[in-house]
LUMBADREN-540397 format. One record per residue: residue number from 1; residue in three letters; x, y, z of N, C-alpha, C in turn. Coordinates in steps of 0.2 Angstrom, whole numbers. Example, Ala and Ser with C-alpha at 12.3 -4.5 7.8 and 13.67 -1.06 7.14 Angstrom:
BEGIN
num  residuo  n_px  n_py  n_pz  ca_px  ca_py  ca_pz  c_px  c_py  c_pz
1  ALA  66  -28  39  62  -22  39  66  -16  39
2  SER  64  -11  35  68  -5  36  64  0  39
***
This chain:
BEGIN
num  residuo  n_px  n_py  n_pz  ca_px  ca_py  ca_pz  c_px  c_py  c_pz
1  MET  4  -6  0  0  0  0  4  6  0
2  ALA  3  11  -4  7  17  -5  6  21  2
3  PHE  12  25  3  12  29  9  7  35  9
4  THR  3  36  14  -1  42  15  0  44  22
5  PRO  -2  51  23  -1  54  29  -5  50  35
6  LEU  -11  48  33  -15  45  38  -12  38  40
7  ASN  -9  34  35  -6  28  36  0  29  41
8  GLY  4  34  39  10  36  43  8  38  50
9  LEU  2  42  51  0  44  57  -2  38  62
10  ASN  -6  34  59  -8  28  63  -2  24  65
11  ALA  3  23  61  9  19  62  13  23  68
12  TYR  13  30  67  17  33  73  13  33  79
13  LEU  7  34  79  3  33  86  4  27  89
14  ALA  4  21  85  5  15  88  11  14  92
15  VAL  17  17  89  23  17  92  23  21  98
16  ALA  21  27  97  21  32  102  17  29  109
17  ARG  12  26  108  8  23  114  12  17  117
18  ARG  15  13  113  18  7  116  26  8  117
19  ARG  28  14  115  36  16  116  40  10  113
20  SER  38  7  108  41  1  105  39  0  98
21  PHE  44  -1  94  42  -3  87  40  -10  86
22  ALA  43  -15  90  41  -22  90  34  -23  92
23  ALA  33  -20  98  26  -21  101  21  -18  96
24  ALA  22  -12  94  17  -9  89  16  -13  83
25  ALA  22  -15  80  21  -19  74  17  -26  75
26  ARG  17  -29  81  13  -34  83  6  -32  83
27  ASP  5  -26  86  -2  -24  87  -5  -23  80
28  LEU  -1  -20  75  -4  -18  68  -4  -24  63
29  GLY  0  -29  65  1  -35  61  5  -33  55
30  VAL  10  -29  56  15  -28  50  22  -29  53
31  SER  27  -29  48  34  -30  51  37  -24  54
32  THR  42  -25  58  45  -19  62  48  -15  57
33  SER  51  -17  51  54  -13  46  49  -9  43
34  ALA  44  -12  41  39  -8  37  36  -2  42
35  LEU  35  -4  48  32  1  53  37  7  53
36  SER  44  5  54  49  10  55  49  15  49
37  GLN  48  12  43  49  16  36  43  20  36
38  SER  37  18  38  31  23  38  32  29  43
39  VAL  35  27  49  36  33  53  41  38  50
40  ARG  46  35  47  52  39  44  49  44  39
41  GLN  44  41  35  41  44  29  37  50  32
42  LEU  33  49  37  29  54  40  34  59  43
43  GLU  39  58  46  44  63  49  47  67  43
44  ALA  48  64  38  51  67  32  46  72  29
45  ARG  40  70  29  34  74  26  33  80  30
46  LEU  33  79  37  32  84  42  38  89  43
47  GLY  44  86  41  50  90  42  52  91  49
48  VAL  50  86  54  52  86  61  53  79  63
49  THR  57  78  68  58  72  71  53  71  77
50  LEU  50  65  76  44  63  81  47  59  87
51  LEU  52  54  85  54  49  90  62  50  90
52  THR  64  49  96  72  47  96  73  40  98
53  ARG  77  37  94  78  30  94  85  28  97
54  THR  85  23  101  91  20  103  90  12  102
55  SER  96  8  103  95  1  102  90  -2  107
56  ARG  88  2  113  84  -1  118  78  2  119
57  THR  78  9  117  72  13  119  69  17  114
58  VAL  63  19  114  60  24  110  57  29  114
59  ALA  59  36  113  56  41  117  53  46  112
60  LEU  48  50  114  45  55  110  48  62  111
61  THR  49  65  105  52  72  105  46  77  107
62  GLU  47  83  108  42  88  110  37  88  104
63  ALA  39  88  98  34  88  93  30  81  93
64  GLY  34  76  94  30  69  94  25  69  100
65  GLN  26  72  106  22  72  111  16  76  109
66  ARG  17  82  106  11  86  104  7  83  99
67  LEU  10  79  94  6  75  89  2  70  93
68  LEU  5  66  97  1  61  101  -5  64  105
69  GLU  -4  69  108  -9  72  112  -15  75  108
70  ASN  -13  78  102  -18  82  98  -22  77  93
71  ALA  -18  72  90  -21  68  85  -23  61  88
72  GLY  -20  59  93  -22  52  96  -29  51  97
73  PRO  -32  55  101  -40  54  103  -44  54  97
74  ALA  -43  58  92  -47  59  86  -46  53  82
75  VAL  -40  50  81  -39  44  77  -42  38  80
76  GLU  -41  38  87  -45  32  90  -52  32  89
77  GLN  -55  38  90  -62  39  89  -64  37  82
78  ALA  -61  39  77  -62  37  70  -62  30  69
79  LEU  -57  26  72  -56  19  71  -62  16  74
80  GLU  -64  18  80  -70  15  84  -76  16  80
81  SER  -77  22  76  -83  23  73  -83  18  67
82  LEU  -78  16  64  -78  11  58  -80  5  61
83  LYS  -79  3  67  -81  -4  69  -88  -4  70
84  THR  -92  1  72  -99  1  73  -103  1  67
85  VAL  -100  1  61  -104  1  55  -107  -6  54
86  SER  -104  -11  55  -106  -18  54  -110  -20  60
87  ALA  -111  -16  65  -115  -19  71  -123  -19  70
88  ARG  -126  -24  73  -133  -24  72  -136  -19  77
89  PRO  -142  -17  76  -145  -12  80  -145  -14  87
90  GLY  -143  -10  92  -143  -11  99  -137  -15  101
91  GLU  -132  -17  96  -126  -21  98  -121  -16  99
92  VAL  -117  -18  104  -111  -14  106  -105  -17  103
93  THR  -101  -13  99  -94  -15  97  -89  -10  99
94  GLY  -83  -12  97  -77  -7  98  -72  -10  103
95  ARG  -68  -6  106  -63  -8  110  -63  -3  117
96  VAL  -61  -6  122  -60  -3  129  -53  -4  131
97  ARG  -49  2  132  -42  1  134  -42  4  141
98  LEU  -39  0  146  -39  2  153  -32  2  155
99  SER  -30  7  159  -23  7  163  -25  5  170
100  VAL  -22  0  172  -23  -3  179  -17  -4  183
101  PRO  -17  -2  189  -11  -4  193  -11  -11  195
102  SER  -6  -14  197  -6  -21  198  -10  -23  204
103  ALA  -11  -18  209  -15  -19  215  -22  -20  213
104  ALA  -24  -17  207  -31  -17  206  -33  -22  200
105  VAL  -28  -27  198  -30  -31  193  -36  -36  195
106  ALA  -36  -38  201  -42  -42  204  -48  -39  203
107  LEU  -49  -32  203  -55  -29  202  -57  -30  195
108  VAL  -53  -29  190  -54  -30  183  -56  -37  182
109  ALA  -53  -42  185  -55  -49  184  -62  -50  186
110  ARG  -64  -46  191  -71  -47  193  -76  -45  188
111  LEU  -74  -39  185  -79  -36  180  -79  -39  173
112  LEU  -74  -41  171  -73  -43  164  -78  -49  162
113  PRO  -78  -54  165  -82  -59  163  -90  -57  162
114  ARG  -92  -53  166  -99  -51  166  -100  -46  160
115  PHE  -95  -42  159  -95  -37  154  -95  -40  147
116  LEU  -90  -45  146  -89  -48  140  -95  -53  138
117  GLU  -98  -56  143  -104  -60  142  -110  -56  139
118  ARG  -110  -50  141  -116  -45  139  -114  -42  132
119  HIS  -107  -41  131  -105  -37  125  -99  -41  122
120  PRO  -101  -47  118  -95  -51  116  -91  -48  110
121  ARG  -94  -43  107  -90  -40  101  -86  -34  103
122  VAL  -85  -33  110  -81  -28  112  -74  -31  114
123  GLU  -69  -28  112  -62  -30  114  -59  -26  119
124  VAL  -57  -29  124  -54  -26  130  -47  -27  131
125  GLU  -43  -21  131  -36  -21  132  -34  -18  139
126  VAL  -31  -22  143  -29  -20  150  -22  -19  150
127  LEU  -20  -13  152  -12  -12  152  -11  -12  160
128  ALA  -8  -17  162  -6  -18  169  0  -14  171
129  GLU  0  -8  173  6  -4  174  5  0  180
130  ASN  11  1  184  10  6  190  12  13  189
131  ARG  14  15  183  16  22  181  9  25  180
132  PHE  10  32  181  4  36  180  4  38  172
133  VAL  -1  37  169  -1  38  161  -6  44  160
134  ASN  -4  47  154  -9  52  152  -14  49  148
135  ILE  -20  47  150  -25  43  147  -27  46  141
136  VAL  -28  52  140  -30  55  134  -25  54  129
137  ALA  -19  56  130  -14  56  125  -12  49  123
138  GLU  -12  44  127  -10  38  125  -16  33  123
139  GLY  -22  36  122  -27  33  119  -31  28  124
140  VAL  -30  29  130  -33  25  135  -40  28  137
141  ASP  -45  23  137  -52  26  139  -52  28  147
142  ALA  -49  24  151  -50  25  158  -44  22  162
143  GLY  -43  24  168  -38  21  172  -41  19  179
144  ILE  -38  15  183  -40  14  189  -35  15  194
145  ARG  -36  19  199  -31  22  204  -35  23  211
146  LEU  -31  24  216  -34  26  222  -36  33  222
147  SER  -41  35  225  -45  42  224  -40  47  225
148  GLU  -35  47  230  -31  53  231  -26  54  225
149  SER  -25  49  221  -21  50  215  -24  53  209
150  ILE  -30  54  209  -34  56  203  -35  63  203
151  GLU  -34  66  197  -35  73  196  -42  75  197
152  ARG  -44  81  200  -50  83  202  -55  84  196
153  ASP  -53  85  190  -57  86  184  -59  80  181
154  MET  -57  74  184  -59  67  181  -66  65  184
155  VAL  -70  61  180  -76  58  183  -73  52  186
156  GLN  -76  50  192  -74  44  196  -80  40  198
157  VAL  -78  33  197  -83  28  198  -80  23  203
158  ARG  -83  23  209  -81  18  214  -81  11  212
159  LEU  -75  8  213  -75  0  211  -74  -4  218
160  ALA  -72  -1  223  -70  -5  229  -71  0  235
161  ASP  -73  -3  240  -74  1  247  -68  3  250
162  PRO  -68  7  254  -62  9  258  -58  3  260
163  GLY  -51  3  261  -48  -2  263  -41  0  267
164  ARG  -37  -4  268  -31  -3  271  -24  -6  268
165  PHE  -19  -2  268  -12  -5  267  -9  -7  273
166  VAL  -7  -14  273  -5  -17  279  2  -20  278
167  VAL  5  -22  284  11  -25  284  9  -32  287
168  ALA  12  -37  283  11  -44  285  17  -49  284
169  GLY  17  -54  288  23  -59  287  20  -66  289
170  ALA  24  -71  286  23  -78  287  25  -80  294
171  PRO  21  -85  297  23  -87  304  30  -89  305
172  SER  33  -92  299  40  -94  300  44  -88  300
173  TYR  43  -83  297  47  -77  297  47  -74  304
174  LEU  41  -73  307  40  -70  313  43  -74  319
175  ALA  43  -81  318  46  -85  323  54  -84  323
176  ARG  56  -83  317  63  -82  316  66  -75  318
177  ARG  62  -70  316  65  -63  317  61  -59  322
178  GLY  55  -62  324  52  -58  329  46  -53  326
179  THR  42  -50  330  36  -46  327  38  -39  329
180  PRO  38  -35  323  39  -27  325  33  -25  329
181  GLU  34  -20  333  29  -17  337  28  -10  336
182  ARG  33  -7  333  32  1  331  35  1  324
183  PRO  32  7  320  35  8  313  42  8  313
184  GLN  46  11  317  53  11  317  56  4  317
185  ASP  53  -1  320  56  -7  321  57  -11  314
186  LEU  53  -8  309  54  -11  302  61  -10  299
187  LEU  64  -5  302  71  -4  300  76  -10  301
188  GLN  74  -14  306  78  -20  308  76  -26  305
189  HIS  71  -26  301  68  -32  298  70  -32  290
190  ALA  69  -38  288  70  -40  280  63  -38  277
191  CYS  63  -33  273  56  -31  270  57  -32  263
192  LEU  51  -34  260  51  -34  252  49  -28  249
193  CYS  54  -25  247  54  -18  245  50  -17  238
194  ILE  47  -11  237  43  -9  231  47  -4  227
195  ARG  48  -5  221  51  -1  216  46  4  213
196  MET  47  10  214  42  15  210  43  15  203
197  SER  38  14  199  39  14  192  40  20  189
198  THR  38  26  192  38  32  189  45  35  191
199  SER  48  35  197  54  38  199  60  33  199
200  GLY  58  26  200  63  21  200  66  21  207
201  ALA  64  25  212  66  25  219  62  19  223
202  ARG  65  17  228  61  13  233  56  17  236
203  TYR  50  13  237  45  16  241  45  16  248
204  ALA  44  21  252  45  21  259  38  19  262
205  TRP  37  14  265  31  12  268  27  17  272
206  GLU  21  18  271  17  23  274  13  20  279
207  LEU  13  22  286  9  20  291  6  26  295
208  GLU  1  25  298  -2  30  302  -6  28  308
209  ARG  -7  32  313  -10  31  319  -13  37  322
210  GLY  -20  38  321  -23  44  323  -20  50  318
211  LYS  -18  55  321  -16  60  317  -8  60  315
212  LYS  -5  55  317  2  54  316  4  49  310
213  ALA  8  51  306  10  47  300  18  46  300
214  TRP  19  40  297  26  38  296  28  36  289
215  ARG  34  38  287  36  35  280  43  32  282
216  VAL  43  25  282  48  21  284  52  19  278
217  PRO  59  21  277  63  19  271  66  12  272
218  VAL  61  7  272  63  0  273  69  -3  268
219  GLU  72  -8  270  77  -11  266  76  -19  267
220  GLY  78  -23  262  77  -30  262  80  -33  256
221  PRO  80  -40  256  83  -44  251  81  -44  244
222  VAL  74  -41  243  71  -41  236  68  -35  235
223  THR  68  -32  229  65  -26  227  61  -27  221
224  THR  55  -26  220  51  -27  214  45  -22  214
225  ASN  41  -22  209  35  -19  208  29  -23  207
226  ASP  30  -30  208  25  -35  207  22  -38  213
227  PRO  16  -36  215  13  -38  221  12  -45  222
228  GLU  11  -49  216  11  -56  217  17  -59  219
229  LEU  23  -57  216  29  -60  218  31  -58  225
230  MET  29  -52  228  30  -50  235  26  -55  239
231  ARG  20  -56  237  15  -61  241  18  -68  242
232  LEU  20  -70  236  23  -77  236  30  -77  241
233  LEU  34  -72  240  40  -72  244  38  -71  252
234  ALA  33  -67  253  31  -67  260  28  -73  263
235  VAL  24  -77  259  22  -83  261  27  -88  263
236  ALA  33  -88  259  38  -92  259  43  -90  265
237  GLY  41  -84  269  45  -82  274  51  -78  273
238  THR  52  -76  267  58  -72  265  58  -65  268
239  GLY  52  -62  269  52  -55  272  45  -53  273
240  LEU  45  -47  276  38  -44  278  36  -40  271
241  LEU  29  -40  271  26  -37  265  21  -31  267
242  TYR  21  -26  262  17  -21  263  12  -21  257
243  VAL  6  -21  258  1  -23  253  -6  -20  254
244  PHE  -10  -19  249  -17  -18  250  -20  -24  253
245  GLU  -24  -24  258  -26  -29  262  -30  -34  258
246  PRO  -35  -32  254  -39  -37  250  -35  -42  246
247  LEU  -29  -40  244  -25  -45  240  -22  -51  244
248  ILE  -22  -50  250  -19  -56  254  -25  -59  259
249  ALA  -31  -57  257  -37  -60  261  -37  -67  262
250  ASP  -35  -71  257  -35  -78  257  -30  -81  261
251  ASP  -24  -78  261  -18  -80  265  -19  -78  272
252  LEU  -23  -73  274  -24  -71  281  -29  -76  283
253  ARG  -34  -78  279  -39  -83  282  -35  -90  283
254  ARG  -31  -92  278  -27  -98  279  -22  -98  285
255  GLY  -20  -92  287  -15  -92  292  -8  -92  289
256  SER  -7  -92  282  -1  -92  279  3  -85  280
257  LEU  -1  -80  281  2  -74  283  -2  -71  289
258  ARG  1  -67  293  -2  -64  299  0  -56  298
259  LEU  -5  -52  300  -4  -45  301  0  -43  306
260  VAL  4  -38  305  8  -35  311  7  -28  310
261  LEU  9  -24  315  8  -17  316  1  -15  314
262  GLU  -4  -19  315  -11  -17  313  -13  -11  315
263  PRO  -12  -9  321  -14  -2  323  -12  4  319
264  TYR  -6  2  315  -3  8  311  -5  7  304
265  ALA  -10  2  302  -12  1  295  -15  8  292
266  ALA  -12  10  286  -14  16  283  -21  15  279
267  ALA  -26  19  281  -32  18  277  -32  22  271
268  VAL  -36  19  266  -36  22  259  -44  22  257
269  PRO  -46  27  253  -53  27  251  -55  22  246
270  GLY  -51  18  243  -53  13  239  -51  15  232
271  PHE  -52  10  227  -50  11  220  -56  14  216
272  PHE  -55  18  211  -60  21  207  -58  21  200
273  LEU  -63  19  196  -62  20  188  -62  28  187
274  TYR  -58  30  183  -58  37  181  -57  39  174
275  PHE  -60  44  171  -59  46  164  -61  53  164
276  PRO  -59  57  159  -59  64  158  -67  66  158
277  SER  -69  71  161  -76  73  161  -78  76  155
278  ARG  -73  79  151  -75  82  144  -74  77  138
279  ALA  -72  71  140  -71  66  134  -78  64  131
280  GLN  -77  62  124  -83  60  121  -82  52  122
281  VAL  -87  49  126  -86  42  128  -89  38  122
282  SER  -86  33  121  -88  28  115  -93  24  118
283  PRO  -98  21  114  -103  16  116  -100  10  120
284  ALA  -94  8  118  -91  2  121  -89  4  128
285  PHE  -86  10  129  -84  12  136  -90  13  140
286  ARG  -95  16  137  -101  18  141  -104  12  144
287  ALA  -104  6  140  -107  0  142  -102  -3  148
288  PHE  -96  -2  147  -91  -5  153  -93  -1  159
289  VAL  -94  6  159  -95  9  165  -102  7  168
290  ASP  -107  6  164  -113  3  167  -112  -3  170
291  VAL  -108  -8  167  -107  -14  171  -103  -13  177
292  ALA  -98  -9  177  -94  -8  183  -98  -5  188
293  ARG  -103  0  187  -107  2  192  -112  -3  195
294  ALA  -115  -7  191  -120  -12  193  -116  -17  197
295  GLU  -110  -20  195  -107  -25  198  -104  -23  205
296  THR  -102  -17  205  -99  -14  212  -105  -13  217
297  ALA  -111  -11  214  -117  -10  219  -119  -17  221
298  GLU  -119  -22  217  -121  -29  219  -116  -32  224
299  ALA  -110  -30  223  -104  -33  228  -105  -30  234
300  ARG  -107  -23  235  -108  -20  241  -114  -23  245
301  GLN  -119  -24  241  -125  -27  244  -124  -34  247
302  ARG  -120  -38  243  -118  -45  245  -114  -44  252
303  ALA  -110  -39  253  -106  -39  258  -109  -37  265
304  ARG  -115  -34  264  -119  -32  270  -122  -38  274
***
């Protein structure tokens, strides 16, 4: 197919969102070399550099970022409109893209079976990542985050009741190393450290009691941003774990993990689905929001 600006634009947007030629090529079903040529032709026609490439990374230039932010949502909307042409009256088609932190993957797993049963022609893409993304620029319909992390101009839909971030350890670890009684005691323990995806720094565990709060710069044998790996290592007795309490509910019931420093557990208002208030919502995403609201309401009713 001959090069056109629209072909090149679609190729560029795929690379810009994935920050990878190989991943974008798989998404589009083309070769990496063909995709790279399309982007270079677009850059030549525009007379600007959109991407800086190294052997390992792809980054956006200032011009590339502007193009992603300005053109990305419009192209995504146009592509979704094409998918609706073949839909029968009342049938929902299209794609829903979500940015989800690893701590909230279980929430999405609860929603998707019901949603896809009702709307089998909708494709859902879940980007499990702990970095904060510009959901408009990157063509994501919505994100899931804790309420305090969401900008005020976003629409918020509650997905989970308020909860706690807790510290827990296996009985074998506590028998071997003892039980911390105060936040500062964590400095003497082997902790499973969390690597922040945005800054690359280790996360200081946050604890609170009444009006007093602590940020403890813990250390330990393993650092990761994968809560499932941390949970498995904690159950194995490798170290103490800091985690959103619902993620270890089964381990607490079985006794494979025990809470420590429970009076200092940090309360959070819960996870919310969020999206721009001024966005033109697609029928597919509107249907997802409807199912999310209904499922969350029923889950809260069952919990009473």
